[in-house]
C-alpha positions in Angstrom: 22.8 -9.8 -15.6 25.6 -12.1 -14.8 27.8 -13.4 -17.6 27.4 -16.9 -16.1 23.7 -16.7 -17.1 24.5 -15.4 -20.6 27.1 -18.2 -21.2 25.0 -20.9 -19.4 22.4 -23.4 -20.5 19.8 -20.6 -21.0 22.3 -18.4 -22.9 20.4 -18.8 -26.2 17.2 -17.6 -24.5 18.9 -14.4 -23.2 20.6 -13.7 -26.5 17.3 -13.9 -28.3 15.6 -11.8 -25.7 18.2 -9.0 -26.0 18.2 -9.2 -29.8 14.4 -8.9 -30.0 13.5 -6.5 -27.2 13.1 -2.8 -28.1 16.4 -1.8 -26.5 18.3 -4.6 -28.3 20.7 -5.0 -25.5 21.0 -5.7 -21.7 20.9 -2.7 -19.4 23.9 -1.3 -17.6 24.5 -0.8 -13.9 24.6 2.9 -14.5 21.1 2.8 -16.1 19.7 1.1 -13.0 21.6 3.5 -10.8 19.9 6.4 -12.6 16.5 5.1 -11.4 17.8 4.9 -7.8 19.2 8.4 -8.1 15.9 9.7 -9.2 14.0 8.0 -6.4 16.4 9.3 -3.8 16.5 12.8 -5.1 14.1 15.7 -4.6 12.9 15.1 -8.1 11.4 11.8 -7.0 9.9 13.1 -3.8 6.3 12.5 -4.9 6.9 8.9 -6.1 5.6 6.4 -3.5 4.8 2.7 -3.7 5.7 2.3 -7.3 7.3 -0.5 -9.3 9.8 0.4 -12.0 10.2 -2.1 -14.7 13.7 -1.5 -16.1 14.2 -4.2 -18.7 14.6 -2.4 -22.0 11.1 -3.4 -23.1 11.7 -7.1 -22.8 8.6 -7.8 -20.8 6.4 -6.0 -23.3 8.0 -7.8 -26.2 7.5 -11.1 -24.4 3.8 -10.5 -24.0 3.0 -8.4 -27.1 5.9 -8.4 -29.5 8.7 -10.3 -31.1 9.3 -12.5 -28.1 5.7 -13.7 -27.8 5.4 -17.4 -27.6 
């Protein structure tokens, strides 16, 4: 995520999201690259037409946990 978003008008929303999601922090570029590496490798050869949600559990927390409205 861009630092501009974190420091912008929605910064408090993002700070709360990171604090209360299971990972407790934003993801890194290397963590996303690990998913790409898997998908491009022989280990991911049977994966087709899938969506990978890589958000440290923020979506689940938003709907079912500490971030629920």
